[in-house]
C-alpha positions as protocol buffer text, in pm:
chain_id: "A"
residue {
  index: 1
  type: UNK
  ca { x: 11506 y: 9018 z: 14540 }
}
residue {
  index: 2
  type: UNK
  ca { x: 11786 y: 9095 z: 14298 }
}
residue {
  index: 3
  type: UNK
  ca { x: 12105 y: 8900 z: 14346 }
}
residue {
  index: 4
  type: UNK
  ca { x: 12433 y: 9079 z: 14412 }
}
residue {
  index: 5
  type: UNK
  ca { x: 12560 y: 8943 z: 14082 }
}
residue {
  index: 6
  type: UNK
  ca { x: 12269 y: 9099 z: 13889 }
}
residue {
  index: 7
  type: UNK
  ca { x: 12329 y: 9435 z: 14059 }
}
residue {
  index: 8
  type: UNK
  ca { x: 12703 y: 9413 z: 13988 }
}
residue {
  index: 9
  type: UNK
  ca { x: 12648 y: 9319 z: 13621 }
}
residue {
  index: 10
  type: UNK
  ca { x: 12413 y: 9616 z: 13578 }
}
residue {
  index: 11
  type: UNK
  ca { x: 12674 y: 9851 z: 13726 }
}
residue {
  index: 12
  type: UNK
  ca { x: 12944 y: 9706 z: 13498 }
}
residue {
  index: 13
  type: UNK
  ca { x: 12725 y: 9749 z: 13188 }
}
residue {
  index: 14
  type: UNK
  ca { x: 12641 y: 10112 z: 13267 }
}
residue {
  index: 15
  type: UNK
  ca { x: 13003 y: 10202 z: 13335 }
}
residue {
  index: 16
  type: UNK
  ca { x: 13111 y: 10039 z: 13007 }
}
residue {
  index: 17
  type: UNK
  ca { x: 12835 y: 10221 z: 12816 }
}
residue {
  index: 18
  type: UNK
  ca { x: 12967 y: 10552 z: 12948 }
}
residue {
  index: 19
  type: UNK
  ca { x: 13328 y: 10453 z: 12869 }
}
residue {
  index: 20
  type: UNK
  ca { x: 13226 y: 10383 z: 12508 }
}
residue {
  index: 21
  type: UNK
  ca { x: 13075 y: 10727 z: 12461 }
}
residue {
  index: 22
  type: UNK
  ca { x: 12706 y: 10661 z: 12523 }
}
residue {
  index: 23
  type: UNK
  ca { x: 12537 y: 10946 z: 12711 }
}
residue {
  index: 24
  type: UNK
  ca { x: 12263 y: 10739 z: 12876 }
}
residue {
  index: 25
  type: UNK
  ca { x: 12197 y: 10370 z: 12933 }
}
residue {
  index: 26
  type: UNK
  ca { x: 11870 y: 10224 z: 13060 }
}
residue {
  index: 27
  type: UNK
  ca { x: 11749 y: 9868 z: 13114 }
}
residue {
  index: 28
  type: UNK
  ca { x: 11408 y: 9703 z: 13057 }
}
residue {
  index: 29
  type: UNK
  ca { x: 11298 y: 9347 z: 13115 }
}
residue {
  index: 30
  type: UNK
  ca { x: 11269 y: 9163 z: 12780 }
}
residue {
  index: 31
  type: UNK
  ca { x: 10896 y: 9100 z: 12757 }
}
residue {
  index: 32
  type: UNK
  ca { x: 10599 y: 9156 z: 12528 }
}
residue {
  index: 33
  type: UNK
  ca { x: 10521 y: 9528 z: 12479 }
}
residue {
  index: 34
  type: UNK
  ca { x: 10156 y: 9498 z: 12570 }
}
residue {
  index: 35
  type: UNK
  ca { x: 10079 y: 9871 z: 12568 }
}
residue {
  index: 36
  type: UNK
  ca { x: 10226 y: 9920 z: 12220 }
}
residue {
  index: 37
  type: UNK
  ca { x: 10032 y: 9653 z: 12031 }
}
residue {
  index: 38
  type: UNK
  ca { x: 9708 y: 9852 z: 11996 }
}
residue {
  index: 39
  type: UNK
  ca { x: 9889 y: 10178 z: 11917 }
}
residue {
  index: 40
  type: UNK
  ca { x: 10097 y: 10020 z: 11641 }
}
residue {
  index: 41
  type: UNK
  ca { x: 9793 y: 9850 z: 11493 }
}
residue {
  index: 42
  type: UNK
  ca { x: 9595 y: 10177 z: 11488 }
}
residue {
  index: 43
  type: UNK
  ca { x: 9886 y: 10372 z: 11335 }
}
residue {
  index: 44
  type: UNK
  ca { x: 9916 y: 10119 z: 11052 }
}
residue {
  index: 45
  type: UNK
  ca { x: 9538 y: 10109 z: 11004 }
}
residue {
  index: 46
  type: UNK
  ca { x: 9536 y: 10486 z: 10949 }
}
residue {
  index: 47
  type: UNK
  ca { x: 9794 y: 10446 z: 10672 }
}
residue {
  index: 48
  type: UNK
  ca { x: 10045 y: 10672 z: 10848 }
}
residue {
  index: 49
  type: UNK
  ca { x: 10328 y: 10449 z: 10723 }
}
residue {
  index: 50
  type: UNK
  ca { x: 10266 y: 10582 z: 10370 }
}
residue {
  index: 51
  type: UNK
  ca { x: 10451 y: 10363 z: 10121 }
}
residue {
  index: 52
  type: UNK
  ca { x: 10682 y: 10224 z: 10392 }
}
residue {
  index: 53
  type: UNK
  ca { x: 10517 y: 9882 z: 10368 }
}
residue {
  index: 54
  type: UNK
  ca { x: 10811 y: 9719 z: 10550 }
}
residue {
  index: 55
  type: UNK
  ca { x: 10665 y: 9866 z: 10870 }
}
residue {
  index: 56
  type: UNK
  ca { x: 10372 y: 9626 z: 10834 }
}
residue {
  index: 57
  type: UNK
  ca { x: 10607 y: 9326 z: 10846 }
}
residue {
  index: 58
  type: UNK
  ca { x: 10719 y: 9137 z: 11157 }
}
residue {
  index: 59
  type: UNK
  ca { x: 10437 y: 9276 z: 11374 }
}
residue {
  index: 60
  type: UNK
  ca { x: 10499 y: 9018 z: 11648 }
}
residue {
  index: 61
  type: UNK
  ca { x: 10875 y: 9064 z: 11645 }
}
residue {
  index: 62
  type: UNK
  ca { x: 10834 y: 9439 z: 11690 }
}
residue {
  index: 63
  type: UNK
  ca { x: 10649 y: 9375 z: 12012 }
}
residue {
  index: 64
  type: UNK
  ca { x: 10832 y: 9073 z: 12153 }
}
residue {
  index: 65
  type: UNK
  ca { x: 11213 y: 9091 z: 12182 }
}
residue {
  index: 66
  type: UNK
  ca { x: 11236 y: 8719 z: 12266 }
}
residue {
  index: 67
  type: UNK
  ca { x: 11130 y: 8646 z: 11906 }
}
residue {
  index: 68
  type: UNK
  ca { x: 11436 y: 8838 z: 11787 }
}
residue {
  index: 69
  type: UNK
  ca { x: 11668 y: 8690 z: 12049 }
}
residue {
  index: 70
  type: UNK
  ca { x: 11546 y: 8359 z: 12196 }
}
residue {
  index: 71
  type: UNK
  ca { x: 11626 y: 8348 z: 12567 }
}
residue {
  index: 72
  type: UNK
  ca { x: 11656 y: 8727 z: 12595 }
}
residue {
  index: 73
  type: UNK
  ca { x: 11625 y: 8859 z: 12948 }
}
residue {
  index: 74
  type: UNK
  ca { x: 11706 y: 9230 z: 12909 }
}
residue {
  index: 75
  type: UNK
  ca { x: 11666 y: 9510 z: 12656 }
}
residue {
  index: 76
  type: UNK
  ca { x: 11937 y: 9774 z: 12702 }
}
residue {
  index: 77
  type: UNK
  ca { x: 11860 y: 10118 z: 12552 }
}
residue {
  index: 78
  type: UNK
  ca { x: 12143 y: 10360 z: 12479 }
}
residue {
  index: 79
  type: UNK
  ca { x: 12174 y: 10720 z: 12363 }
}
residue {
  index: 80
  type: UNK
  ca { x: 12454 y: 10848 z: 12137 }
}
residue {
  index: 81
  type: UNK
  ca { x: 12479 y: 11223 z: 12077 }
}
residue {
  index: 82
  type: UNK
  ca { x: 12495 y: 11368 z: 11723 }
}
residue {
  index: 83
  type: UNK
  ca { x: 12427 y: 11740 z: 11784 }
}
residue {
  index: 84
  type: UNK
  ca { x: 12677 y: 11920 z: 11558 }
}
residue {
  index: 85
  type: UNK
  ca { x: 12936 y: 12166 z: 11693 }
}
residue {
  index: 86
  type: UNK
  ca { x: 12824 y: 12403 z: 11416 }
}
residue {
  index: 87
  type: UNK
  ca { x: 12560 y: 12374 z: 11149 }
}
residue {
  index: 88
  type: UNK
  ca { x: 12464 y: 12551 z: 10830 }
}
residue {
  index: 89
  type: UNK
  ca { x: 12089 y: 12574 z: 10885 }
}
residue {
  index: 90
  type: UNK
  ca { x: 12110 y: 12949 z: 10941 }
}
residue {
  index: 91
  type: UNK
  ca { x: 12241 y: 13002 z: 10588 }
}
residue {
  index: 92
  type: UNK
  ca { x: 11995 y: 13132 z: 10332 }
}
residue {
  index: 93
  type: UNK
  ca { x: 12212 y: 13048 z: 10030 }
}
residue {
  index: 94
  type: UNK
  ca { x: 12200 y: 12670 z: 10070 }
}
residue {
  index: 95
  type: UNK
  ca { x: 11964 y: 12374 z: 10108 }
}
residue {
  index: 96
  type: UNK
  ca { x: 11923 y: 12182 z: 10431 }
}
residue {
  index: 97
  type: UNK
  ca { x: 11987 y: 11822 z: 10527 }
}
residue {
  index: 98
  type: UNK
  ca { x: 11897 y: 11677 z: 10866 }
}
residue {
  index: 99
  type: UNK
  ca { x: 12176 y: 11712 z: 11121 }
}
residue {
  index: 100
  type: UNK
  ca { x: 12197 y: 11337 z: 11178 }
}
residue {
  index: 101
  type: UNK
  ca { x: 12318 y: 11300 z: 10819 }
}
residue {
  index: 102
  type: UNK
  ca { x: 12611 y: 11546 z: 10834 }
}
residue {
  index: 103
  type: UNK
  ca { x: 12875 y: 11280 z: 10879 }
}
residue {
  index: 104
  type: UNK
  ca { x: 12938 y: 10909 z: 10833 }
}
residue {
  index: 105
  type: UNK
  ca { x: 12639 y: 10674 z: 10838 }
}
residue {
  index: 106
  type: UNK
  ca { x: 12540 y: 10629 z: 11203 }
}
residue {
  index: 107
  type: UNK
  ca { x: 12441 y: 10265 z: 11147 }
}
residue {
  index: 108
  type: UNK
  ca { x: 12809 y: 10177 z: 11110 }
}
residue {
  index: 109
  type: UNK
  ca { x: 12953 y: 10420 z: 11365 }
}
residue {
  index: 110
  type: UNK
  ca { x: 12717 y: 10334 z: 11651 }
}
residue {
  index: 111
  type: UNK
  ca { x: 12699 y: 9963 z: 11571 }
}
residue {
  index: 112
  type: UNK
  ca { x: 13080 y: 9939 z: 11593 }
}
residue {
  index: 113
  type: UNK
  ca { x: 13064 y: 10100 z: 11936 }
}
residue {
  index: 114
  type: UNK
  ca { x: 12793 y: 9855 z: 12045 }
}
residue {
  index: 115
  type: UNK
  ca { x: 13004 y: 9560 z: 11935 }
}
residue {
  index: 116
  type: UNK
  ca { x: 13302 y: 9693 z: 12129 }
}
residue {
  index: 117
  type: UNK
  ca { x: 13077 y: 9741 z: 12431 }
}
residue {
  index: 118
  type: UNK
  ca { x: 12951 y: 9380 z: 12413 }
}
residue {
  index: 119
  type: UNK
  ca { x: 13308 y: 9255 z: 12367 }
}
residue {
  index: 120
  type: UNK
  ca { x: 13417 y: 9435 z: 12685 }
}
residue {
  index: 121
  type: UNK
  ca { x: 13104 y: 9325 z: 12871 }
}
residue {
  index: 122
  type: UNK
  ca { x: 13186 y: 8961 z: 12796 }
}
residue {
  index: 123
  type: UNK
  ca { x: 13538 y: 9012 z: 12929 }
}
residue {
  index: 124
  type: UNK
  ca { x: 13391 y: 9144 z: 13256 }
}
residue {
  index: 125
  type: UNK
  ca { x: 13090 y: 8918 z: 13316 }
}
residue {
  index: 126
  type: UNK
  ca { x: 13148 y: 8605 z: 13107 }
}
residue {
  index: 127
  type: UNK
  ca { x: 12962 y: 8486 z: 12799 }
}
residue {
  index: 128
  type: UNK
  ca { x: 12664 y: 8695 z: 12691 }
}
residue {
  index: 129
  type: UNK
  ca { x: 12445 y: 8600 z: 12399 }
}
residue {
  index: 130
  type: UNK
  ca { x: 12232 y: 8849 z: 12206 }
}
residue {
  index: 131
  type: UNK
  ca { x: 12217 y: 9104 z: 11926 }
}
residue {
  index: 132
  type: UNK
  ca { x: 12295 y: 9472 z: 11877 }
}
residue {
  index: 133
  type: UNK
  ca { x: 12055 y: 9706 z: 11697 }
}
residue {
  index: 134
  type: UNK
  ca { x: 12080 y: 10056 z: 11552 }
}
residue {
  index: 135
  type: UNK
  ca { x: 11758 y: 10147 z: 11373 }
}
residue {
  index: 136
  type: UNK
  ca { x: 11796 y: 9840 z: 11153 }
}
residue {
  index: 137
  type: UNK
  ca { x: 11548 y: 9574 z: 11267 }
}
residue {
  index: 138
  type: UNK
  ca { x: 11188 y: 9553 z: 11386 }
}
residue {
  index: 139
  type: UNK
  ca { x: 11266 y: 9695 z: 11732 }
}
residue {
  index: 140
  type: UNK
  ca { x: 11033 y: 9953 z: 11890 }
}
residue {
  index: 141
  type: UNK
  ca { x: 11332 y: 10154 z: 12004 }
}
residue {
  index: 142
  type: UNK
  ca { x: 11148 y: 10457 z: 12143 }
}
residue {
  index: 143
  type: UNK
  ca { x: 10910 y: 10239 z: 12343 }
}
residue {
  index: 144
  type: UNK
  ca { x: 11199 y: 10048 z: 12497 }
}
residue {
  index: 145
  type: UNK
  ca { x: 11392 y: 10368 z: 12564 }
}
residue {
  index: 146
  type: UNK
  ca { x: 11087 y: 10519 z: 12736 }
}
residue {
  index: 147
  type: UNK
  ca { x: 11033 y: 10202 z: 12939 }
}
residue {
  index: 148
  type: UNK
  ca { x: 11398 y: 10211 z: 13048 }
}
residue {
  index: 149
  type: UNK
  ca { x: 11371 y: 10566 z: 13182 }
}
residue {
  index: 150
  type: UNK
  ca { x: 11625 y: 10739 z: 12954 }
}
residue {
  index: 151
  type: UNK
  ca { x: 11358 y: 10973 z: 12820 }
}
residue {
  index: 152
  type: UNK
  ca { x: 10994 y: 11008 z: 12723 }
}
residue {
  index: 153
  type: UNK
  ca { x: 10823 y: 11010 z: 12385 }
}
residue {
  index: 154
  type: UNK
  ca { x: 10742 y: 11370 z: 12297 }
}
residue {
  index: 155
  type: UNK
  ca { x: 10451 y: 11508 z: 12097 }
}
residue {
  index: 156
  type: UNK
  ca { x: 10666 y: 11482 z: 11782 }
}
residue {
  index: 157
  type: UNK
  ca { x: 10704 y: 11107 z: 11858 }
}
residue {
  index: 158
  type: UNK
  ca { x: 11080 y: 11143 z: 11918 }
}
residue {
  index: 159
  type: UNK
  ca { x: 11243 y: 11044 z: 12244 }
}
residue {
  index: 160
  type: UNK
  ca { x: 11322 y: 11348 z: 12457 }
}
residue {
  index: 161
  type: UNK
  ca { x: 11575 y: 11363 z: 12736 }
}
residue {
  index: 162
  type: UNK
  ca { x: 11583 y: 11644 z: 12994 }
}
residue {
  index: 163
  type: UNK
  ca { x: 11961 y: 11679 z: 12981 }
}
residue {
  index: 164
  type: UNK
  ca { x: 12015 y: 11672 z: 12605 }
}
residue {
  index: 165
  type: UNK
  ca { x: 11692 y: 11720 z: 12411 }
}
residue {
  index: 166
  type: UNK
  ca { x: 11650 y: 11487 z: 12112 }
}
residue {
  index: 167
  type: UNK
  ca { x: 11951 y: 11516 z: 11881 }
}
residue {
  index: 168
  type: UNK
  ca { x: 12077 y: 11165 z: 11946 }
}
residue {
  index: 169
  type: UNK
  ca { x: 12066 y: 10814 z: 11807 }
}
residue {
  index: 170
  type: UNK
  ca { x: 11901 y: 10530 z: 11993 }
}
residue {
  index: 171
  type: UNK
  ca { x: 12064 y: 10186 z: 12004 }
}
residue {
  index: 172
  type: UNK
  ca { x: 11975 y: 9859 z: 12174 }
}
residue {
  index: 173
  type: UNK
  ca { x: 12129 y: 9542 z: 12307 }
}
residue {
  index: 174
  type: UNK
  ca { x: 11887 y: 9252 z: 12342 }
}
residue {
  index: 175
  type: UNK
  ca { x: 12078 y: 9004 z: 12556 }
}
residue {
  index: 176
  type: UNK
  ca { x: 12034 y: 8695 z: 12772 }
}
residue {
  index: 177
  type: UNK
  ca { x: 12194 y: 8864 z: 13073 }
}
residue {
  index: 178
  type: UNK
  ca { x: 11972 y: 8932 z: 13375 }
}
residue {
  index: 179
  type: UNK
  ca { x: 11994 y: 9299 z: 13473 }
}
residue {
  index: 180
  type: UNK
  ca { x: 11812 y: 9538 z: 13708 }
}
residue {
  index: 181
  type: UNK
  ca { x: 11536 y: 9713 z: 13510 }
}
residue {
  index: 182
  type: UNK
  ca { x: 11505 y: 10092 z: 13540 }
}
residue {
  index: 183
  type: UNK
  ca { x: 11180 y: 10277 z: 13601 }
}
residue {
  index: 184
  type: UNK
  ca { x: 11024 y: 10502 z: 13333 }
}
residue {
  index: 185
  type: UNK
  ca { x: 11057 y: 10880 z: 13372 }
}
residue {
  index: 186
  type: UNK
  ca { x: 10759 y: 11113 z: 13345 }
}
residue {
  index: 187
  type: UNK
  ca { x: 10646 y: 11311 z: 13040 }
}
residue {
  index: 188
  type: UNK
  ca { x: 10784 y: 11664 z: 13059 }
}
residue {
  index: 189
  type: UNK
  ca { x: 10618 y: 11810 z: 12745 }
}
residue {
  index: 190
  type: UNK
  ca { x: 10333 y: 11955 z: 12948 }
}
residue {
  index: 191
  type: UNK
  ca { x: 10101 y: 12178 z: 12744 }
}
residue {
  index: 192
  type: UNK
  ca { x: 10371 y: 12274 z: 12492 }
}
residue {
  index: 193
  type: UNK
  ca { x: 10267 y: 12216 z: 12128 }
}
residue {
  index: 194
  type: UNK
  ca { x: 10561 y: 12392 z: 11959 }
}
residue {
  index: 195
  type: UNK
  ca { x: 10647 y: 12092 z: 11739 }
}
residue {
  index: 196
  type: UNK
  ca { x: 10286 y: 12037 z: 11629 }
}
residue {
  index: 197
  type: UNK
  ca { x: 10240 y: 12406 z: 11548 }
}
residue {
  index: 198
  type: UNK
  ca { x: 10567 y: 12441 z: 11356 }
}
residue {
  index: 199
  type: UNK
  ca { x: 10533 y: 12142 z: 11122 }
}
residue {
  index: 200
  type: UNK
  ca { x: 10474 y: 12294 z: 10775 }
}
residue {
  index: 201
  type: UNK
  ca { x: 10302 y: 11982 z: 10639 }
}
residue {
  index: 202
  type: UNK
  ca { x: 10075 y: 11919 z: 10943 }
}
residue {
  index: 203
  type: UNK
  ca { x: 10235 y: 11579 z: 10994 }
}
residue {
  index: 204
  type: UNK
  ca { x: 10164 y: 11569 z: 11370 }
}
residue {
  index: 205
  type: UNK
  ca { x: 9784 y: 11527 z: 11394 }
}
residue {
  index: 206
  type: UNK
  ca { x: 9785 y: 11442 z: 11765 }
}
residue {
  index: 207
  type: UNK
  ca { x: 10028 y: 11421 z: 12053 }
}
residue {
  index: 208
  type: UNK
  ca { x: 10292 y: 11152 z: 11999 }
}
residue {
  index: 209
  type: UNK
  ca { x: 10155 y: 11050 z: 11659 }
}
residue {
  index: 210
  type: UNK
  ca { x: 10326 y: 11136 z: 11329 }
}
residue {
  index: 211
  type: UNK
  ca { x: 10153 y: 11085 z: 10997 }
}
residue {
  index: 212
  type: UNK
  ca { x: 10458 y: 10946 z: 10819 }
}
residue {
  index: 213
  type: UNK
  ca { x: 10301 y: 11000 z: 10477 }
}
residue {
  index: 214
  type: UNK
  ca { x: 10311 y: 11380 z: 10533 }
}
residue {
  index: 215
  type: UNK
  ca { x: 10647 y: 11408 z: 10708 }
}
residue {
  index: 216
  type: UNK
  ca { x: 10921 y: 11591 z: 10514 }
}
residue {
  index: 217
  type: UNK
  ca { x: 11168 y: 11320 z: 10615 }
}
residue {
  index: 218
  type: UNK
  ca { x: 10944 y: 11059 z: 10451 }
}
residue {
  index: 219
  type: UNK
  ca { x: 10885 y: 11273 z: 10140 }
}
residue {
  index: 220
  type: UNK
  ca { x: 11257 y: 11336 z: 10086 }
}
residue {
  index: 221
  type: UNK
  ca { x: 11394 y: 10992 z: 10179 }
}
residue {
  index: 222
  type: UNK
  ca { x: 11143 y: 10707 z: 10186 }
}
residue {
  index: 223
  type: UNK
  ca { x: 10903 y: 10813 z: 9909 }
}
residue {
  index: 224
  type: UNK
  ca { x: 11026 y: 10684 z: 9575 }
}
residue {
  index: 225
  type: UNK
  ca { x: 10748 y: 10841 z: 9363 }
}
residue {
  index: 226
  type: UNK
  ca { x: 10713 y: 11207 z: 9275 }
}
residue {
  index: 227
  type: UNK
  ca { x: 10652 y: 11436 z: 9572 }
}
residue {
  index: 228
  type: UNK
  ca { x: 10279 y: 11524 z: 9565 }
}
residue {
  index: 229
  type: UNK
  ca { x: 10199 y: 11880 z: 9452 }
}
residue {
  index: 230
  type: UNK
  ca { x: 10014 y: 11950 z: 9777 }
}
residue {
  index: 231
  type: UNK
  ca { x: 10354 y: 11990 z: 9945 }
}
residue {
  index: 232
  type: UNK
  ca { x: 10465 y: 12277 z: 9719 }
}
residue {
  index: 233
  type: UNK
  ca { x: 10599 y: 12572 z: 9920 }
}
residue {
  index: 234
  type: UNK
  ca { x: 10600 y: 12359 z: 10236 }
}
residue {
  index: 235
  type: UNK
  ca { x: 10942 y: 12193 z: 10218 }
}
residue {
  index: 236
  type: UNK
  ca { x: 11133 y: 12487 z: 10371 }
}
residue {
  index: 237
  type: UNK
  ca { x: 11453 y: 12403 z: 10176 }
}
residue {
  index: 238
  type: UNK
  ca { x: 11487 y: 12053 z: 10326 }
}
residue {
  index: 239
  type: UNK
  ca { x: 11632 y: 11817 z: 10065 }
}
residue {
  index: 240
  type: UNK
  ca { x: 11712 y: 11524 z: 10297 }
}
residue {
  index: 241
  type: UNK
  ca { x: 11523 y: 11472 z: 10619 }
}
residue {
  index: 242
  type: UNK
  ca { x: 11390 y: 11752 z: 10839 }
}
residue {
  index: 243
  type: UNK
  ca { x: 11469 y: 11890 z: 11186 }
}
residue {
  index: 244
  type: UNK
  ca { x: 11191 y: 12147 z: 11225 }
}
residue {
  index: 245
  type: UNK
  ca { x: 11011 y: 11970 z: 11511 }
}
residue {
  index: 246
  type: UNK
  ca { x: 11345 y: 11939 z: 11691 }
}
residue {
  index: 247
  type: UNK
  ca { x: 11456 y: 12297 z: 11622 }
}
residue {
  index: 248
  type: UNK
  ca { x: 11149 y: 12440 z: 11796 }
}
residue {
  index: 249
  type: UNK
  ca { x: 11152 y: 12196 z: 12090 }
}
residue {
  index: 250
  type: UNK
  ca { x: 11241 y: 12383 z: 12411 }
}
residue {
  index: 251
  type: UNK
  ca { x: 11427 y: 12079 z: 12544 }
}
residue {
  index: 252
  type: UNK
  ca { x: 11685 y: 12112 z: 12268 }
}
residue {
  index: 253
  type: UNK
  ca { x: 11824 y: 12423 z: 12431 }
}
residue {
  index: 254
  type: UNK
  ca { x: 12011 y: 12168 z: 12642 }
}
residue {
  index: 255
  type: UNK
  ca { x: 12176 y: 12004 z: 12341 }
}
residue {
  index: 256
  type: UNK
  ca { x: 12555 y: 12006 z: 12362 }
}
residue {
  index: 257
  type: UNK
  ca { x: 12790 y: 11941 z: 12068 }
}
residue {
  index: 258
  type: UNK
  ca { x: 12909 y: 11585 z: 12010 }
}
residue {
  index: 259
  type: UNK
  ca { x: 13280 y: 11500 z: 11996 }
}
residue {
  index: 260
  type: UNK
  ca { x: 13250 y: 11220 z: 11739 }
}
residue {
  index: 261
  type: UNK
  ca { x: 13485 y: 11295 z: 11449 }
}
residue {
  index: 262
  type: UNK
  ca { x: 13291 y: 11055 z: 11223 }
}
residue {
  index: 263
  type: UNK
  ca { x: 12985 y: 11282 z: 11251 }
}
residue {
  index: 264
  type: UNK
  ca { x: 13158 y: 11598 z: 11130 }
}
residue {
  index: 265
  type: UNK
  ca { x: 13041 y: 11723 z: 10787 }
}
residue {
  index: 266
  type: UNK
  ca { x: 13268 y: 11713 z: 10485 }
}
residue {
  index: 267
  type: UNK
  ca { x: 13353 y: 12034 z: 10297 }
}
residue {
  index: 268
  type: UNK
  ca { x: 13070 y: 11999 z: 10046 }
}
residue {
  index: 269
  type: UNK
  ca { x: 12797 y: 11961 z: 10310 }
}
residue {
  index: 270
  type: UNK
  ca { x: 12950 y: 12244 z: 10512 }
}
residue {
  index: 271
  type: UNK
  ca { x: 12994 y: 12494 z: 10231 }
}
residue {
  index: 272
  type: UNK
  ca { x: 12788 y: 12408 z: 9920 }
}
residue {
  index: 273
  type: UNK
  ca { x: 12560 y: 12681 z: 9785 }
}
residue {
  index: 274
  type: UNK
  ca { x: 12221 y: 12616 z: 9626 }
}
residue {
  index: 275
  type: UNK
  ca { x: 12384 y: 12637 z: 9286 }
}
residue {
  index: 276
  type: UNK
  ca { x: 12646 y: 12377 z: 9374 }
}
residue {
  index: 277
  type: UNK
  ca { x: 12372 y: 12144 z: 9501 }
}
residue {
  index: 278
  type: UNK
  ca { x: 12177 y: 12199 z: 9179 }
}
residue {
  index: 279
  type: UNK
  ca { x: 12480 y: 12132 z: 8958 }
}
residue {
  index: 280
  type: UNK
  ca { x: 12596 y: 11826 z: 9149 }
}
residue {
  index: 281
  type: UNK
  ca { x: 12681 y: 11536 z: 8916 }
}
residue {
  index: 282
  type: UNK
  ca { x: 12634 y: 11170 z: 8997 }
}
residue {
  index: 283
  type: UNK
  ca { x: 13014 y: 11137 z: 9035 }
}
residue {
  index: 284
  type: UNK
  ca { x: 13023 y: 11417 z: 9293 }
}
residue {
  index: 285
  type: UNK
  ca { x: 12723 y: 11264 z: 9475 }
}
residue {
  index: 286
  type: UNK
  ca { x: 12894 y: 10924 z: 9491 }
}
residue {
  index: 287
  type: UNK
  ca { x: 13213 y: 11081 z: 9624 }
}
residue {
  index: 288
  type: UNK
  ca { x: 13057 y: 11323 z: 9874 }
}
residue {
  index: 289
  type: UNK
  ca { x: 12802 y: 11078 z: 10016 }
}
residue {
  index: 290
  type: UNK
  ca { x: 13001 y: 10754 z: 9985 }
}
residue {
  index: 291
  type: UNK
  ca { x: 12964 y: 10665 z: 10354 }
}
residue {
  index: 292
  type: UNK
  ca { x: 12674 y: 10894 z: 10434 }
}
residue {
  index: 293
  type: UNK
  ca { x: 12308 y: 10828 z: 10526 }
}
residue {
  index: 294
  type: UNK
  ca { x: 12221 y: 11055 z: 10229 }
}
residue {
  index: 295
  type: UNK
  ca { x: 12317 y: 10765 z: 10001 }
}
residue {
  index: 296
  type: UNK
  ca { x: 11981 y: 10618 z: 10093 }
}
residue {
  index: 297
  type: UNK
  ca { x: 11785 y: 10861 z: 9880 }
}
residue {
  index: 298
  type: UNK
  ca { x: 12017 y: 10795 z: 9582 }
}
residue {
  index: 299
  type: UNK
  ca { x: 12133 y: 11061 z: 9337 }
}
residue {
  index: 300
  type: UNK
  ca { x: 11800 y: 11057 z: 9152 }
}
residue {
  index: 301
  type: UNK
  ca { x: 11606 y: 11108 z: 9476 }
}
residue {
  index: 302
  type: UNK
  ca { x: 11819 y: 11401 z: 9589 }
}
residue {
  index: 303
  type: UNK
  ca { x: 11790 y: 11566 z: 9247 }
}
residue {
  index: 304
  type: UNK
  ca { x: 11412 y: 11515 z: 9259 }
}
residue {
  index: 305
  type: UNK
  ca { x: 11398 y: 11687 z: 9599 }
}
residue {
  index: 306
  type: UNK
  ca { x: 11609 y: 11981 z: 9481 }
}
residue {
  index: 307
  type: UNK
  ca { x: 11401 y: 12024 z: 9165 }
}
residue {
  index: 308
  type: UNK
  ca { x: 11077 y: 12014 z: 9364 }
}
residue {
  index: 309
  type: UNK
  ca { x: 11197 y: 12294 z: 9593 }
}
residue {
  index: 310
  type: UNK
  ca { x: 11350 y: 12493 z: 9305 }
}
residue {
  index: 311
  type: UNK
  ca { x: 11005 y: 12518 z: 9142 }
}
residue {
  index: 312
  type: UNK
  ca { x: 10882 y: 12709 z: 9446 }
}
residue {
  index: 313
  type: UNK
  ca { x: 11155 y: 12971 z: 9434 }
}
C-alpha cells in the first residue's frame, strides 16, 4: 500500500513538472534494468557504437541508477518539446541541421529547468537528495522513459509519444524520494516501417536497433575521422545530425511548436544559403554557434561535412 504522503508527493512533483514547461512526467522505481543488460551487451558486441568508445564505459552504472545516486528510490523521466515553429528543411538552397540544434544548447536550457524544478520540489516536500540528467551521463534515458509510461521506444530507437511524436528532449531526476511508479504504455508502431525504409544509410537493421556507425548523426557529429566514401550521395544535405527517421514517422503529425525562446534559430541558421555555409569562416562559426549544440562538431568537423556533401553535387 502506498502512503498518503507518497501519493501527495507524486502529485506535487507532476504539477511542478508541468509548471516548469515539461510536457510529460513519468515515474519508475530506481532498480536494476534487468531487461536492458543483454540488449546493451549485444549492441556493443555488434560494434554499433562505432568509434563512440565512451558508450562501453560504466556498463553497470548505465543499468543501475543506485550506483549513480546512492539511496535513490525513484527515476523521474521528463519530456521537453523542441519542435520548431518554422523550419528551413523545405529549402533546396541550403544545408540541413537537426531541428534540436536550431537554438541554444539544450543541455544548459533543460538542466536549468530541472534545477528549478528540484528547488521548488524541496520547498514543497522537504529535503530531496539526487541528481539531474540531460543526455550527459550513463543513464539509459529511453529505457527509463518507456518504463515510466511517457512513451514507447519506436523502430528508430527514439522514444515516441502519442500526443507529440518524438521531437523532444528527455531528462531525468534520480532522487531519494519515494514516489508512485507509473505503468508502461504499449507499443503503437504496429507494422509501420517508415523510418527503417527511409533511412538512406540503412542504419536501422532491425526494429528498435540503430547501427550507430552508419547513422548520419554519428557521421556528422561523433565521427572525427574522414566520412567513409560508401556514404557518398547518401547524406541528403545533412551537415549536423539528421531528422529523416522522425520526418517520416506518422506520430510526428501530432508535433506542436515549442514556445521556448532559447530554442529559436538565429538569423544565420534561419537564412544561410549553401554558399554562405561553404564560405563560413572560423570567426563566423564561433559567433553563430557560441552557445549551440553545433559547437560539438567544431569548425573543422562542420567544414568536413559540407565538403563531403559538396563533392556529390
